[in-house]
N, C-alpha and C positions, 0 to 999 in steps of 0.2 A: 504494499500500499504506499503510495507516494507521500511523503512528508508535507507537501503542499496541499494534498487533499485532506489529510488528518487536520491541519491548522485551519482550512476552511470549515470543516465540520465543526471543530471546537469554537471558533469564531462564531458561527451561527447559533449554536447552542448557548453561548454566553449571552448573545444579543437577545434570544428567547427569553431567557432568564431574567436579564435585565428589564425586559418589557412587561412580563407577566408576573413578576414577583418582586418583592423586597429583599431578596436574599442578596448579600455581597458578592459582587462579581469583580474580576479583573477589569480594569478600564482598557477599552479598545476603540479605535476610531469608528464612528458611526456614519455610513454613507447613505445615499440616497435609495439604495436598493438593499440595505442591509436587514430591514423588516421584512420585506416581501420574501428575501432568501431565508430568513429564520423560520418563517411561519411553518414550514414542514415539521419543525420539531415543537410545535404548540402541543400537540397530544402527549409528547414525552414529558413536557413541564406538567401537564395535567397529571400524568401518572405519578410524578415525584410528589406534587401537591397531595394528590389523594392518598397515596402511600404513607406520607408524613402524617396526615390527619388520622389515618387508621392506627398508626404507631402511637400516637398520642391518646386516642381512645383506649388501646389496650393497656396503656400505663395508668391512666386515670380510672377506668371502670372499676377495679377492685376497691378503690378507695372511696368513690363518690357515687351519688345516686345518679341514674341515667340522664335526667332532666338537666342536672349541673354539668355533666359531661358534655351533653349535647350543646349547651351554651358555650362552654369552653372551646368546643371544635369550631362553632360559628365564629366565634370571637378570633380564635386562631386563623382561620381561613381569611377573615376580613384584613388582618393585620399582615398576614403574609402576602396577600396580593395588593396591598394598599388602596382597596376599596375600587380597584380599576373598574371591575365589571358593574359593580353597584352604581358607580357614577354614570357609565353608559345606560344601565337601565332607567335610572332617574330621569336623565335628560331625554332619552327616547319617549318615555311615558309622557313627560310634560310637552314635548313637541307634537306628537301624534294625537295627544289628548286635547291639546289647546289650539293647534294650528289647522286651518282649513286649506290652504295652497300650499304649494311646495316652498315658497318664499317664507311664508309664516312658520311652516314647520321647522325649517332649517334655522330660521333667526331664534326661535325659541330654544331649539337644542343648543344653540351656541352661548345662550345666556347662562352664566354660571350660576345664577340664583335658581334654587329648587322651588318648584311650584306644588300645588295640591296634588295633580296627578303623579308627580315624581315622587313626593313624599309617601303617598299612598302606595305606589308600586314597590317602593324600597321596603316599606313596613311588611307588606304581605309577602315579599321575597324572603326577607330574614325571618319571619314568623313561619313560613313554609318549611323552610330548611331547618329551623330549630325543632318543629314538631315531627318532621319526617326522620332527622337523626335520632330523636329521643324515642321513637317507636319503630323503627325499622329493626325487624328480627335480628338478633345478633348472629344467628349462623349465616346470615347473607350479607352483614353489615359491611365488612371489608370489601367484599366484591362489589357491591352497588356503589360504594363511595368511590372506590378507584374508577369504576366505569363511568360513573358521572363526570368526574372531573377529566377524564380521558375524552369523552365524546363531547362535552361542553366546549371544550377548547379546540376540538376537531372542526366544529360548525364554522370557525372562520376560514378554514380552506375553501369549501365550496363556495361560501358568500364571497370571498376575494377573488375567486377564480371567475364564477359566472357574471358577477354583477359589477358596474362601473362605479366610480366614485360619484356620490351625489352632488358634490361641488369640488371643483380643482382646489389644489393647495390646502386640502383639508387636513394637514399633518399627518397623522398615523393612519387615519382611514385612507386617504389618498395613496399612501405608500404600501397599501395592501390590496384595495379594489383593482380589479383587472390588471393586477401585476403579480398575482399569484400563478406560479407556472403549473402546467399539467403534471410534470414530474413530482413537484411538491404535494399536490392534490392526491396523486397515486400514493406516493410514499407515505403520507400521514394517513390516508384512509386505510391501507392495508396495516399499518402498525395499530391504528385504533381498533379495527376489527379484531386483530390477533390478540390484543391485550383484554378486550372484553370477552371474546370467546374463551380464552384462557382462564378468565375470573369466573365466568358465569356458565360455561358449557352451553347446553340446549337453551338455557334461559336467556341467552345473549340476544336472541332474536327481537325480542320486544323493545329492550333499549335501543339497539340499532336503529329499528324501524322508528322509534318514537324521535331519535335525533334526527333522522332523515326527514321526518314530518315536520319538525320544529324549523329546519332549515328551509324547506320548500315554503311554508306557510309565512314565515317571518320574511323570507326573501322576496316572495310575491308582493307582500304588504309594501316592503322598501321600495320595490321597483315601481309599483302603482302610484305610490303617494309622493315619493321624492326622487324617482328615476334612478335609484342606486342605493349605496350604502354610505354611511359615516362611520367614524370610529365608534361612536356611541351606539350605533346599530349592532356592531359586532359584540359589544359588551351586553346589549339587551339579549341577544339571541343566547350568548353563553349563559346568562342567568336563568333564562327561561327553560333552557335544555337541562341544566343541572337539576332544577325542580322536577322536570318531567321524567328524568330517569330515575330519580328517587321513587316516583309514583309506581314505577314498573316493578318495585320490590315485592318480593313474595310474602304479601302481608297475611296474618292469621287472625281469625275473628276472636 
């Protein structure tokens, strides 16, 4: 394996970690195509995030009640990712909830202030994740936690490949939209499917289909309403997919 190839892979993984997490990473130059090149590793970052949260659950569970452990996990995930996806969900909810035209929606989404739609969406997202992590059967907990974080971060690949940027020079969104390569989409999709199938076996079908549906429906709405995607849209779909995959858990009455 060529040293230059190894360096390129490591550079892309570091960029993915820097973008999706608050984990300290070596400082490297960030170019115009750095983010679009690193997107193939987004599901891998999801694997690391999900596995670390599962490890935290195993450490805390013998000592604390499950509701408190679930709260600790949600807090850990929010701190680890720097509220990146929560911010996207809130801005997207405000824009699509309060705007009628493309221009209105994009203007509201760009406003840093949070509105009633954004606050409500954020509250419901946090509440849903807390309740599901507190109630998900323990025998399937780790498998669904890891699968959810892999699949929710996989959603950025098809959105970035198939949809254009809703507005040019939109920072991170414009660096991914229509700039995600087919090879990145294929690599990330195969990796994500392999991890989920390994974790859930035959039960993997429902979460994978759920993630696909979340991408198709959200992508259709973004395309219809604003003609593409923004960075906030990626975050919103990530959040919605995480919750949707938890819902696929094998619940017992």
